[in-house]
All heavy atoms as a GROMACS GRO file, in nm:
protein
  618
    1MET      N    1  10.430  12.733  11.297
    1MET     CA    2  10.532  12.630  11.305
    1MET      C    3  10.475  12.513  11.385
    1MET      O    4  10.414  12.532  11.490
    1MET     CB    5  10.656  12.686  11.373
    1MET     CG    6  10.763  12.581  11.392
    1MET     SD    7  10.915  12.645  11.465
    1MET     CE    8  10.973  12.745  11.331
    2ALA      N    9  10.494  12.394  11.337
    2ALA     CA   10  10.450  12.275  11.409
    2ALA      C   11  10.532  12.264  11.539
    2ALA      O   12  10.653  12.284  11.539
    2ALA     CB   13  10.471  12.150  11.323
    3LEU      N   14  10.463  12.234  11.647
    3LEU     CA   15  10.528  12.225  11.778
    3LEU      C   16  10.518  12.083  11.831
    3LEU      O   17  10.429  12.007  11.791
    3LEU     CB   18  10.459  12.321  11.876
    3LEU     CG   19  10.449  12.467  11.833
    3LEU    CD1   20  10.365  12.545  11.933
    3LEU    CD2   21  10.586  12.528  11.819
    4TYR      N   22  10.605  12.046  11.923
    4TYR     CA   23  10.597  11.916  11.987
    4TYR      C   24  10.657  11.924  12.125
    4TYR      O   25  10.733  12.015  12.158
    4TYR     CB   26  10.668  11.809  11.903
    4TYR     CG   27  10.817  11.828  11.893
    4TYR    CD1   28  10.902  11.767  11.985
    4TYR    CD2   29  10.874  11.907  11.795
    4TYR    CE1   30  11.040  11.784  11.977
    4TYR    CE2   31  11.010  11.925  11.786
    4TYR     CZ   32  11.093  11.863  11.877
    4TYR     OH   33  11.228  11.880  11.870
    5LYS      N   34  10.620  11.829  12.210
    5LYS     CA   35  10.674  11.823  12.345
    5LYS      C   36  10.771  11.707  12.361
    5LYS      O   37  10.877  11.721  12.418
    5LYS     CB   38  10.561  11.812  12.447
    5LYS     CG   39  10.610  11.807  12.590
    5LYS     CD   40  10.496  11.805  12.689
    5LYS     CE   41  10.548  11.803  12.832
    5LYS     NZ   42  10.438  11.805  12.929
    6HIS      N   43  10.734  11.592  12.309
    6HIS     CA   44  10.811  11.470  12.331
    6HIS      C   45  10.891  11.433  12.206
    6HIS      O   46  10.838  11.374  12.112
    6HIS     CB   47  10.719  11.356  12.371
    6HIS     CG   48  10.643  11.385  12.497
    6HIS    ND1   49  10.699  11.378  12.622
    6HIS    CD2   50  10.514  11.426  12.517
    6HIS    CE1   51  10.611  11.411  12.713
    6HIS    NE2   52  10.497  11.440  12.652
    7SER      N   53  11.017  11.467  12.205
    7SER     CA   54  11.101  11.444  12.087
    7SER      C   55  11.119  11.296  12.054
    7SER      O   56  11.151  11.262  11.941
    7SER     CB   57  11.237  11.512  12.104
    7SER     OG   58  11.306  11.457  12.214
    8GLU      N   59  11.095  11.208  12.150
    8GLU     CA   60  11.112  11.065  12.123
    8GLU      C   61  11.008  11.012  12.025
    8GLU      O   62  11.021  10.902  11.973
    8GLU     CB   63  11.109  10.983  12.254
    8GLU     CG   64  10.978  10.985  12.326
    8GLU     CD   65  10.964  11.098  12.429
    8GLU    OE1   66  11.036  11.199  12.422
    8GLU    OE2   67  10.879  11.084  12.517
    9TYR      N   68  10.905  11.092  11.996
    9TYR     CA   69  10.803  11.051  11.900
    9TYR      C   70  10.830  11.102  11.760
    9TYR      O   71  10.753  11.075  11.668
    9TYR     CB   72  10.664  11.098  11.944
    9TYR     CG   73  10.623  11.043  12.079
    9TYR    CD1   74  10.583  11.128  12.180
    9TYR    CD2   75  10.626  10.907  12.105
    9TYR    CE1   76  10.545  11.079  12.305
    9TYR    CE2   77  10.588  10.857  12.228
    9TYR     CZ   78  10.549  10.943  12.327
    9TYR     OH   79  10.512  10.894  12.449
   10LEU      N   80  10.936  11.178  11.742
   10LEU     CA   81  10.971  11.234  11.612
   10LEU      C   82  11.111  11.191  11.573
   10LEU      O   83  11.198  11.172  11.658
   10LEU     CB   84  10.964  11.387  11.616
   10LEU     CG   85  10.828  11.446  11.649
   10LEU    CD1   86  10.839  11.596  11.667
   10LEU    CD2   87  10.727  11.413  11.540
   11GLU      N   88  11.131  11.177  11.444
   11GLU     CA   89  11.262  11.137  11.391
   11GLU      C   90  11.295  11.227  11.272
   11GLU      O   91  11.214  11.246  11.184
   11GLU     CB   92  11.256  10.992  11.344
   11GLU     CG   93  11.384  10.943  11.284
   11GLU     CD   94  11.372  10.799  11.235
   11GLU    OE1   95  11.273  10.731  11.269
   11GLU    OE2   96  11.460  10.756  11.161
   12LYS      N   97  11.414  11.283  11.273
   12LYS     CA   98  11.458  11.367  11.162
   12LYS      C   99  11.503  11.277  11.048
   12LYS      O  100  11.581  11.186  11.068
   12LYS     CB  101  11.571  11.459  11.204
   12LYS     CG  102  11.612  11.554  11.092
   12LYS     CD  103  11.712  11.655  11.140
   12LYS     CE  104  11.756  11.756  11.038
   12LYS     NZ  105  11.730  11.738  10.902
   13VAL      N  106  11.451  11.304  10.930
   13VAL     CA  107  11.490  11.229  10.811
   13VAL      C  108  11.521  11.327  10.698
   13VAL      O  109  11.472  11.439  10.697
   13VAL     CB  110  11.382  11.129  10.765
   13VAL    CG1  111  11.357  11.023  10.869
   13VAL    CG2  112  11.253  11.201  10.731
   14ASP      N  113  11.602  11.283  10.606
   14ASP     CA  114  11.637  11.364  10.489
   14ASP      C  115  11.573  11.299  10.367
   14ASP      O  116  11.639  11.229  10.292
   14ASP     CB  117  11.788  11.375  10.475
   14ASP     CG  118  11.829  11.473  10.368
   14ASP    OD1  119  11.752  11.566  10.339
   14ASP    OD2  120  11.939  11.456  10.311
   15ASP      N  121  11.443  11.319  10.352
   15ASP     CA  122  11.367  11.255  10.246
   15ASP      C  123  11.315  11.362  10.150
   15ASP      O  124  11.266  11.467  10.193
   15ASP     CB  125  11.250  11.178  10.307
   15ASP     CG  126  11.177  11.094  10.205
   15ASP    OD1  127  11.101  11.152  10.124
   15ASP    OD2  128  11.195  10.971  10.206
   16GLU      N  129  11.324  11.336  10.021
   16GLU     CA  130  11.281  11.432   9.919
   16GLU      C  131  11.131  11.463   9.928
   16GLU      O  132  11.086  11.565   9.876
   16GLU     CB  133  11.317  11.381   9.781
   16GLU     CG  134  11.466  11.378   9.757
   16GLU     CD  135  11.503  11.320   9.620
   16GLU    OE1  136  11.411  11.286   9.542
   16GLU    OE2  137  11.623  11.310   9.594
   17GLY      N  138  11.053  11.378   9.992
   17GLY     CA  139  10.910  11.402  10.006
   17GLY      C  140  10.879  11.531  10.081
   17GLY      O  141  10.772  11.587  10.066
   18PHE      N  142  10.976  11.579  10.159
   18PHE     CA  143  10.957  11.702  10.235
   18PHE      C  144  10.995  11.826  10.153
   18PHE      O  145  10.976  11.938  10.200
   18PHE     CB  146  11.040  11.700  10.364
   18PHE     CG  147  10.989  11.600  10.465
   18PHE    CD1  148  11.047  11.474  10.473
   18PHE    CD2  149  10.885  11.631  10.550
   18PHE    CE1  150  11.002  11.381  10.566
   18PHE    CE2  151  10.838  11.540  10.642
   18PHE     CZ  152  10.896  11.414  10.651
   19ASP      N  153  11.049  11.808  10.035
   19ASP     CA  154  11.096  11.919   9.952
   19ASP      C  155  10.993  11.965   9.849
   19ASP      O  156  11.001  12.077   9.799
   19ASP     CB  157  11.224  11.881   9.877
   19ASP     CG  158  11.338  11.847   9.972
   19ASP    OD1  159  11.340  11.902  10.085
   19ASP    OD2  160  11.424  11.766   9.934
   20GLU      N  161  10.898  11.881   9.816
   20GLU     CA  162  10.800  11.911   9.712
   20GLU      C  163  10.696  12.012   9.762
   20GLU      O  164  10.662  12.012   9.880
   20GLU     CB  165  10.727  11.784   9.669
   20GLU     CG  166  10.817  11.680   9.605
   20GLU     CD  167  10.872  11.724   9.471
   20GLU    OE1  168  10.800  11.791   9.395
   20GLU    OE2  169  10.988  11.691   9.443
   21GLU      N  170  10.646  12.094   9.672
   21GLU     CA  171  10.536  12.184   9.701
   21GLU      C  172  10.416  12.140   9.618
   21GLU      O  173  10.431  12.101   9.502
   21GLU     CB  174  10.573  12.329   9.672
   21GLU     CG  175  10.678  12.382   9.767
   21GLU     CD  176  10.708  12.530   9.747
   21GLU    OE1  177  10.650  12.594   9.658
   21GLU    OE2  178  10.793  12.580   9.823
   22TYR      N  179  10.298  12.147   9.679
   22TYR     CA  180  10.176  12.098   9.616
   22TYR      C  181  10.074  12.210   9.603
   22TYR      O  182  10.058  12.293   9.693
   22TYR     CB  183  10.118  11.982   9.698
   22TYR     CG  184  10.218  11.870   9.714
   22TYR    CD1  185  10.296  11.860   9.828
   22TYR    CD2  186  10.237  11.777   9.613
   22TYR    CE1  187  10.389  11.759   9.843
   22TYR    CE2  188  10.330  11.675   9.627
   22TYR     CZ  189  10.406  11.667   9.741
   22TYR     OH  190  10.499  11.567   9.755
   23SER      N  191  10.002  12.209   9.494
   23SER     CA  192   9.899  12.310   9.467
   23SER      C  193   9.774  12.283   9.550
   23SER      O  194   9.747  12.168   9.587
   23SER     CB  195   9.862  12.308   9.320
   23SER     OG  196   9.974  12.339   9.240
   24PRO      N  197   9.696  12.387   9.575
   24PRO     CA  198   9.568  12.370   9.644
   24PRO      C  199   9.480  12.270   9.571
   24PRO      O  200   9.477  12.266   9.448
   24PRO     CB  201   9.506  12.510   9.640
   24PRO     CG  202   9.620  12.602   9.619
   24PRO     CD  203   9.719  12.527   9.538
   25GLY      N  204   9.408  12.188   9.647
   25GLY     CA  205   9.317  12.091   9.588
   25GLY      C  206   9.384  11.963   9.541
   25GLY      O  207   9.316  11.867   9.508
   26THR      N  208   9.518  11.959   9.537
   26THR     CA  209   9.590  11.838   9.502
   26THR      C  210   9.569  11.734   9.611
   26THR      O  211   9.566  11.768   9.729
   26THR     CB  212   9.742  11.867   9.490
   26THR    OG1  213   9.762  11.966   9.391
   26THR    CG2  214   9.821  11.742   9.455
   27ASP      N  215   9.554  11.607   9.572
   27ASP     CA  216   9.544  11.502   9.674
   27ASP      C  217   9.675  11.493   9.750
   27ASP      O  218   9.783  11.487   9.689
   27ASP     CB  219   9.512  11.367   9.610
   27ASP     CG  220   9.369  11.358   9.560
   27ASP    OD1  221   9.288  11.447   9.594
   27ASP    OD2  222   9.338  11.262   9.489
   28ALA      N  223   9.666  11.494   9.882
   28ALA     CA  224   9.786  11.484   9.966
   28ALA      C  225   9.855  11.350   9.939
   28ALA      O  226   9.792  11.244   9.949
   28ALA     CB  227   9.749  11.496  10.113
   29PRO      N  228   9.984  11.351   9.906
   29PRO     CA  229  10.054  11.226   9.880
   29PRO      C  230  10.086  11.149  10.008
   29PRO      O  231  10.112  11.030  10.003
   29PRO     CB  232  10.182  11.271   9.810
   29PRO     CG  233  10.202  11.411   9.853
   29PRO     CD  234  10.066  11.468   9.879
   30TYR      N  235  10.084  11.217  10.122
   30TYR     CA  236  10.114  11.156  10.252
   30TYR      C  237  10.020  11.214  10.356
   30TYR      O  238   9.978  11.328  10.346
   30TYR     CB  239  10.258  11.187  10.296
   30TYR     CG  240  10.362  11.158  10.193
   30TYR    CD1  241  10.416  11.260  10.114
   30TYR    CD2  242  10.409  11.029  10.172
   30TYR    CE1  243  10.513  11.234  10.019
   30TYR    CE2  244  10.506  11.002  10.076
   30TYR     CZ  245  10.557  11.104  10.000
   30TYR     OH  246  10.652  11.077   9.905
   31SER      N  247   9.992  11.138  10.460
   31SER     CA  248   9.920  11.192  10.574
   31SER      C  249  10.018  11.269  10.661
   31SER      O  250  10.133  11.227  10.680
   31SER     CB  251   9.858  11.079  10.658
   31SER     OG  252   9.757  11.014  10.585
   32GLY      N  253   9.974  11.383  10.712
   32GLY     CA  254  10.060  11.460  10.800
   32GLY      C  255  10.021  11.606  10.806
   32GLY      O  256   9.908  11.643  10.773
   33ILE      N  257  10.116  11.688  10.849
   33ILE     CA  258  10.095  11.832  10.861
   33ILE      C  259  10.161  11.900  10.742
   33ILE      O  260  10.278  11.874  10.712
   33ILE     CB  261  10.153  11.886  10.992
   33ILE    CG1  262  10.083  11.821  11.112
   33ILE    CG2  263  10.140  12.039  10.998
   33ILE    CD1  264  10.146  11.854  11.245
   34TYR      N  265  10.085  11.984  10.674
   34TYR     CA  266  10.133  12.060  10.559
   34TYR      C  267  10.135  12.208  10.596
   34TYR      O  268  10.047  12.257  10.666
   34TYR     CB  269  10.043  12.038  10.437
   34TYR     CG  270  10.059  11.902  10.376
   34TYR    CD1  271   9.998  11.791  10.433
   34TYR    CD2  272  10.138  11.883  10.263
   34TYR    CE1  273  10.013  11.665  10.378
   34TYR    CE2  274  10.154  11.757  10.207
   34TYR     CZ  275  10.090  11.648  10.265
   34TYR     OH  276  10.107  11.524  10.210
   35ARG      N  277  10.235  12.279  10.545
   35ARG     CA  278  10.250  12.422  10.572
   35ARG      C  279  10.240  12.498  10.441
   35ARG      O  280  10.301  12.458  10.340
   35ARG     CB  281  10.387  12.446  10.635
   35ARG     CG  282  10.418  12.589  10.668
   35ARG     CD  283  10.561  12.597  10.724
   35ARG     NE  284  10.593  12.729  10.772
   35ARG     CZ  285  10.578  12.769  10.897
   35ARG    NH1  286  10.529  12.688  10.988
   35ARG    NH2  287  10.612  12.892  10.931
   36CYS      N  288  10.162  12.606  10.440
   36CYS     CA  289  10.158  12.693  10.324
   36CYS      C  290  10.286  12.774  10.322
   36CYS      O  291  10.320  12.842  10.420
   36CYS     CB  292  10.037  12.786  10.330
   36CYS     SG  293  10.035  12.903  10.192
   37MET      N  294  10.357  12.770  10.212
   37MET     CA  295  10.486  12.838  10.203
   37MET      C  296  10.471  12.988  10.181
   37MET      O  297  10.568  13.061  10.184
   37MET     CB  298  10.570  12.775  10.092
   37MET     CG  299  10.596  12.625  10.112
   37MET     SD  300  10.652  12.581  10.278
   37MET     CE  301  10.811  12.660  10.280
   38GLY      N  302  10.348  13.035  10.164
   38GLY     CA  303  10.325  13.178  10.148
   38GLY      C  304  10.289  13.247  10.279
   38GLY      O  305  10.345  13.349  10.314
   39CYS      N  306  10.195  13.188  10.354
   39CYS     CA  307  10.145  13.253  10.476
   39CYS      C  308  10.182  13.179  10.604
   39CYS      O  309  10.154  13.226  10.713
   39CYS     CB  310   9.994  13.268  10.468
   39CYS     SG  311   9.904  13.111  10.478
   40ASN      N  312  10.240  13.059  10.591
   40ASN     CA  313  10.284  12.976  10.705
   40ASN      C  314  10.171  12.910  10.782
   40ASN      O  315  10.194  12.852  10.888
   40ASN     CB  316  10.373  13.057  10.800
   40ASN     CG  317  10.496  13.109  10.730
   40ASN    OD1  318  10.552  13.044  10.643
   40ASN    ND2  319  10.537  13.229  10.766
   41LYS      N  320  10.048  12.913  10.729
   41LYS     CA  321   9.937  12.841  10.791
   41LYS      C  322   9.965  12.691  10.778
   41LYS      O  323  10.020  12.646  10.678
   41LYS     CB  324   9.807  12.876  10.719
   41LYS     CG  325   9.686  12.800  10.769
   41LYS     CD  326   9.562  12.838  10.690
   41LYS     CE  327   9.444  12.756  10.735
   41LYS     NZ  328   9.324  12.795  10.658
   42GLU      N  329   9.928  12.614  10.880
   42GLU     CA  330   9.946  12.470  10.876
   42GLU      C  331   9.812  12.398  10.886
   42GLU      O  332   9.721  12.446  10.954
   42GLU     CB  333  10.037  12.426  10.992
   42GLU     CG  334  10.178  12.479  10.974
   42GLU     CD  335  10.265  12.460  11.095
   42GLU    OE1  336  10.214  12.435  11.205
   42GLU    OE2  337  10.387  12.472  11.078
   43VAL      N  338   9.802  12.285  10.818
   43VAL     CA  339   9.682  12.203  10.820
   43VAL      C  340   9.723  12.057  10.829
   43VAL      O  341   9.831  12.019  10.785
   43VAL     CB  342   9.595  12.224  10.694
   43VAL    CG1  343   9.546  12.367  10.683
   43VAL    CG2  344   9.669  12.184  10.567
   44ALA      N  345   9.634  11.976  10.885
   44ALA     CA  346   9.653  11.832  10.885
   44ALA      C  347   9.573  11.776  10.768
   44ALA      O  348   9.458  11.815  10.747
   44ALA     CB  349   9.606  11.771  11.015
   45SER      N  350   9.635  11.688  10.691
   45SER     CA  351   9.568  11.626  10.576
   45SER      C  352   9.598  11.478  10.573
   45SER      O  353   9.706  11.434  10.612
   45SER     CB  354   9.616  11.690  10.445
   45SER     OG  355   9.567  11.821  10.432
   46ASN      N  356   9.500  11.403  10.527
   46ASN     CA  357   9.516  11.258  10.512
   46ASN      C  358   9.555  11.224  10.370
   46ASN      O  359   9.508  11.287  10.275
   46ASN     CB  360   9.386  11.186  10.548
   46ASN     CG  361   9.355  11.196  10.694
   46ASN    OD1  362   9.443  11.180  10.778
   46ASN    ND2  363   9.231  11.222  10.728
   47GLU      N  364   9.637  11.123  10.355
   47GLU     CA  365   9.680  11.076  10.224
   47GLU      C  366   9.558  11.049  10.136
   47GLU      O  367   9.461  10.988  10.179
   47GLU     CB  368   9.760  10.947  10.240
   47GLU     CG  369   9.810  10.889  10.110
   47GLU     CD  370   9.891  10.762  10.131
   47GLU    OE1  371   9.936  10.736  10.243
   47GLU    OE2  372   9.909  10.690  10.032
   48GLY      N  373   9.563  11.101  10.014
   48GLY     CA  374   9.457  11.079   9.916
   48GLY      C  375   9.342  11.177   9.924
   48GLY      O  376   9.256  11.178   9.838
   49GLU      N  377   9.339  11.261  10.027
   49GLU     CA  378   9.235  11.363  10.038
   49GLU      C  379   9.291  11.496   9.990
   49GLU      O  380   9.410  11.524  10.004
   49GLU     CB  381   9.186  11.374  10.182
   49GLU     CG  382   9.114  11.248  10.227
   49GLU     CD  383   9.060  11.258  10.368
   49GLU    OE1  384   9.068  11.366  10.430
   49GLU    OE2  385   9.009  11.156  10.416
   50PRO      N  386   9.206  11.582   9.933
   50PRO     CA  387   9.257  11.708   9.876
   50PRO      C  388   9.312  11.803   9.983
   50PRO      O  389   9.254  11.817  10.090
   50PRO     CB  390   9.137  11.769   9.807
   50PRO     CG  391   9.024  11.675   9.822
   50PRO     CD  392   9.064  11.564   9.911
   51LEU      N  393   9.423  11.866   9.948
   51LEU     CA  394   9.475  11.975  10.031
   51LEU      C  395   9.380  12.093  10.019
   51LEU      O  396   9.307  12.105   9.920
   51LEU     CB  397   9.615  12.013   9.984
   51LEU     CG  398   9.722  11.906  10.007
   51LEU    CD1  399   9.848  11.939   9.927
   51LEU    CD2  400   9.754  11.893  10.154
   52PRO      N  401   9.375  12.182  10.119
   52PRO     CA  402   9.280  12.293  10.113
   52PRO      C  403   9.293  12.374   9.984
   52PRO      O  404   9.404  12.392   9.932
   52PRO     CB  405   9.318  12.377  10.235
   52PRO     CG  406   9.377  12.279  10.330
   52PRO     CD  407   9.453  12.182  10.242
   53PRO      N  408   9.180  12.424   9.934
   53PRO     CA  409   9.180  12.500   9.809
   53PRO      C  410   9.236  12.641   9.826
   53PRO      O  411   9.251  12.691   9.937
   53PRO     CB  412   9.033  12.505   9.771
   53PRO     CG  413   8.960  12.492   9.900
   53PRO     CD  414   9.045  12.405   9.987
   54GLN      N  415   9.264  12.705   9.714
   54GLN     CA  416   9.318  12.842   9.712
   54GLN      C  417   9.232  12.937   9.792
   54GLN      O  418   9.282  13.018   9.867
   54GLN     CB  419   9.332  12.890   9.568
   54GLN     CG  420   9.377  13.035   9.552
   54GLN     CD  421   9.524  13.056   9.578
   54GLN    OE1  422   9.603  12.968   9.552
   54GLN    NE2  423   9.561  13.171   9.629
   55ASN      N  424   9.100  12.928   9.779
   55ASN     CA  425   9.013  13.024   9.845
   55ASN      C  426   8.999  13.000   9.995
   55ASN      O  427   8.931  13.074  10.063
   55ASN     CB  428   8.875  13.027   9.779
   55ASN     CG  429   8.803  12.895   9.790
   55ASN    OD1  430   8.852  12.799   9.848
   55ASN    ND2  431   8.684  12.890   9.733
   56SER      N  432   9.065  12.896  10.049
   56SER     CA  433   9.056  12.871  10.192
   56SER      C  434   9.141  12.970  10.270
   56SER      O  435   9.126  12.985  10.390
   56SER     CB  436   9.101  12.728  10.225
   56SER     OG  437   9.240  12.716  10.207
   57ASP      N  438   9.231  13.039  10.203
   57ASP     CA  439   9.320  13.132  10.271
   57ASP      C  440   9.360  13.240  10.171
   57ASP      O  441   9.425  13.212  10.072
   57ASP     CB  442   9.445  13.057  10.320
   57ASP     CG  443   9.531  13.140  10.412
   57ASP    OD1  444   9.484  13.245  10.457
   57ASP    OD2  445   9.644  13.099  10.438
   58GLN      N  446   9.317  13.361  10.197
   58GLN     CA  447   9.348  13.470  10.105
   58GLN      C  448   9.486  13.527  10.136
   58GLN      O  449   9.516  13.558  10.251
   58GLN     CB  450   9.242  13.579  10.116
   58GLN     CG  451   9.104  13.531  10.078
   58GLN     CD  452   9.098  13.473   9.937
   58GLN    OE1  453   9.151  13.529   9.843
   58GLN    NE2  454   9.032  13.360   9.924
   59HIS      N  455   9.567  13.536  10.036
   59HIS     CA  456   9.704  13.586  10.050
   59HIS      C  457   9.716  13.728   9.998
   59HIS      O  458   9.644  13.767   9.907
   59HIS     CB  459   9.800  13.499   9.969
   59HIS     CG  460   9.834  13.369  10.033
   59HIS    ND1  461   9.936  13.291   9.988
   59HIS    CD2  462   9.782  13.304  10.139
   59HIS    CE1  463   9.944  13.183  10.062
   59HIS    NE2  464   9.852  13.189  10.154
   60SER      N  465   9.813  13.799  10.053
   60SER     CA  466   9.848  13.928   9.995
   60SER      C  467   9.934  13.900   9.872
   60SER      O  468   9.989  13.790   9.857
   60SER     CB  469   9.927  14.011  10.096
   60SER     OG  470  10.054  13.953  10.118
   61PRO      N  471   9.949  13.996   9.782
   61PRO     CA  472  10.033  13.974   9.664
   61PRO      C  473  10.176  13.932   9.699
   61PRO      O  474  10.236  13.852   9.628
   61PRO     CB  475  10.031  14.110   9.593
   61PRO     CG  476   9.901  14.172   9.634
   61PRO     CD  477   9.880  14.126   9.776
   62SER      N  478  10.230  13.981   9.809
   62SER     CA  479  10.367  13.945   9.846
   62SER      C  480  10.380  13.800   9.891
   62SER      O  481  10.488  13.742   9.885
   62SER     CB  482  10.419  14.037   9.956
   62SER     OG  483  10.347  14.019  10.075
   63GLN      N  484  10.269  13.740   9.934
   63GLN     CA  485  10.273  13.599   9.977
   63GLN      C  486  10.262  13.502   9.859
   63GLN      O  487  10.295  13.385   9.874
   63GLN     CB  488  10.159  13.572  10.075
   63GLN     CG  489  10.176  13.644  10.207
   63GLN     CD  490  10.054  13.630  10.294
   63GLN    OE1  491   9.941  13.641  10.248
   63GLN    NE2  492  10.077  13.607  10.422
   64GLY      N  493  10.216  13.549   9.747
   64GLY     CA  494  10.202  13.463   9.631
   64GLY      C  495  10.088  13.364   9.647
   64GLY      O  496  10.002  13.378   9.732
   65LYS      N  497  10.089  13.263   9.562
   65LYS     CA  498   9.985  13.162   9.563
   65LYS      C  499  10.002  13.067   9.681
   65LYS      O  500  10.112  13.048   9.732
   65LYS     CB  501   9.989  13.081   9.433
   65LYS     CG  502   9.952  13.160   9.311
   65LYS     CD  503   9.951  13.072   9.188
   65LYS     CE  504   9.907  13.152   9.067
   65LYS     NZ  505   9.901  13.069   8.947
   66VAL      N  506   9.891  13.001   9.718
   66VAL     CA  507   9.896  12.897   9.819
   66VAL      C  508   9.976  12.780   9.762
   66VAL      O  509   9.951  12.736   9.649
   66VAL     CB  510   9.754  12.851   9.858
   66VAL    CG1  511   9.759  12.731   9.950
   66VAL    CG2  512   9.678  12.965   9.923
   67ARG      N  513  10.072  12.731   9.835
   67ARG     CA  514  10.149  12.614   9.796
   67ARG      C  515  10.187  12.539   9.923
   67ARG      O  516  10.242  12.596  10.016
   67ARG     CB  517  10.270  12.650   9.712
   67ARG     CG  518  10.358  12.754   9.770
   67ARG     CD  519  10.428  12.841   9.664
   67ARG     NE  520  10.523  12.929   9.728
   67ARG     CZ  521  10.492  13.043   9.787
   67ARG    NH1  522  10.366  13.084   9.790
   67ARG    NH2  523  10.584  13.117   9.845
   68TRP      N  524  10.149  12.413   9.927
   68TRP     CA  525  10.161  12.331  10.047
   68TRP      C  526  10.286  12.246  10.043
   68TRP      O  527  10.322  12.189   9.940
   68TRP     CB  528  10.039  12.240  10.060
   68TRP     CG  529   9.910  12.316  10.075
   68TRP    CD1  530   9.813  12.331   9.980
   68TRP    CD2  531   9.866  12.386  10.190
   68TRP    NE1  532   9.711  12.407  10.030
   68TRP    CE2  533   9.740  12.443  10.160
   68TRP    CE3  534   9.920  12.409  10.317
   68TRP    CZ2  535   9.668  12.518  10.251
   68TRP    CZ3  536   9.848  12.484  10.407
   68TRP    CH2  537   9.724  12.537  10.375
   69ARG      N  538  10.353  12.233  10.159
   69ARG     CA  539  10.471  12.148  10.174
   69ARG      C  540  10.455  12.063  10.299
   69ARG      O  541  10.416  12.112  10.405
   69ARG     CB  542  10.597  12.232  10.186
   69ARG     CG  543  10.723  12.146  10.200
   69ARG     CD  544  10.848  12.227  10.215
   69ARG     NE  545  10.883  12.285  10.085
   69ARG     CZ  546  10.986  12.367  10.067
   69ARG    NH1  547  11.061  12.403  10.168
   69ARG    NH2  548  11.013  12.414   9.947
   70LEU      N  549  10.486  11.935  10.288
   70LEU     CA  550  10.480  11.843  10.402
   70LEU      C  551  10.588  11.882  10.503
   70LEU      O  552  10.704  11.896  10.467
   70LEU     CB  553  10.503  11.699  10.354
   70LEU     CG  554  10.500  11.591  10.461
   70LEU    CD1  555  10.359  11.574  10.518
   70LEU    CD2  556  10.549  11.459  10.403
   71VAL      N  557  10.548  11.901  10.630
   71VAL     CA  558  10.646  11.934  10.734
   71VAL      C  559  10.656  11.825  10.840
   71VAL      O  560  10.758  11.811  10.906
   71VAL     CB  561  10.623  12.072  10.798
   71VAL    CG1  562  10.645  12.182  10.698
   71VAL    CG2  563  10.486  12.083  10.861
   72VAL      N  564  10.547  11.748  10.860
   72VAL     CA  565  10.548  11.636  10.954
   72VAL      C  566  10.472  11.522  10.889
   72VAL      O  567  10.355  11.537  10.854
   72VAL     CB  568  10.483  11.673  11.090
   72VAL    CG1  569  10.479  11.552  11.182
   72VAL    CG2  570  10.556  11.788  11.156
   73TYR      N  571  10.538  11.409  10.873
   73TYR     CA  572  10.477  11.289  10.815
   73TYR      C  573  10.415  11.206  10.926
   73TYR      O  574  10.478  11.183  11.030
   73TYR     CB  575  10.583  11.208  10.742
   73TYR     CG  576  10.538  11.072  10.697
   73TYR    CD1  577  10.448  11.057  10.594
   73TYR    CD2  578  10.589  10.958  10.758
   73TYR    CE1  579  10.408  10.932  10.551
   73TYR    CE2  580  10.549  10.832  10.717
   73TYR     CZ  581  10.458  10.820  10.614
   73TYR     OH  582  10.419  10.695  10.572
   74ALA      N  583  10.291  11.160  10.908
   74ALA     CA  584  10.224  11.074  11.005
   74ALA      C  585  10.240  10.929  10.960
   74ALA      O  586  10.182  10.888  10.860
   74ALA     CB  587  10.077  11.110  11.015
   75ASP      N  588  10.322  10.854  11.031
   75ASP     CA  589  10.352  10.715  10.997
   75ASP      C  590  10.242  10.623  11.051
   75ASP      O  591  10.234  10.601  11.172
   75ASP     CB  592  10.488  10.676  11.054
   75ASP     CG  593  10.530  10.537  11.015
   75ASP    OD1  594  10.458  10.468  10.940
   75ASP    OD2  595  10.638  10.495  11.060
   76HIS      N  596  10.159  10.571  10.962
   76HIS     CA  597  10.050  10.485  11.005
   76HIS      C  598  10.093  10.340  11.018
   76HIS      O  599  10.016  10.256  11.065
   76HIS     CB  600   9.933  10.492  10.904
   76HIS     CG  601   9.872  10.629  10.897
   76HIS    ND1  602   9.802  10.684  10.999
   76HIS    CD2  603   9.876  10.722  10.799
   76HIS    CE1  604   9.762  10.805  10.966
   76HIS    NE2  605   9.805  10.831  10.846
   77GLU      N  606  10.213  10.308  10.975
   77GLU     CA  607  10.263  10.171  10.982
   77GLU      C  608  10.323  10.141  11.119
   77GLU      O  609  10.329  10.028  11.161
   77GLU     CB  610  10.367  10.146  10.872
   77GLU     CG  611  10.314  10.172  10.732
   77GLU     CD  612  10.200  10.082  10.693
   77GLU    OE1  613  10.204   9.963  10.727
   77GLU    OE2  614  10.104  10.132  10.631
   78GLY      N  615  10.375  10.245  11.184
   78GLY     CA  616  10.432  10.234  11.318
   78GLY      C  617  10.559  10.161  11.318
   78GLY      O  618  10.625  10.113  11.394
   0.00000   0.00000   0.00000
């Protein structure tokens, strides 16, 4: 789970961009922290760069395939 100390640096939003799941190797549509919905591993990815591939994390059959979801968006515009 992504952690933080200073809540004044984060803002809760209800944006559909946080609902999509992305396949391994897909270019990240946003910069930020992505969470695998199977094993809960988190990674930081930059917009336009590929999300980690399937073989970067081996799942048990109960975890299913690697599928990434944006959990924290990094706003570069400020």
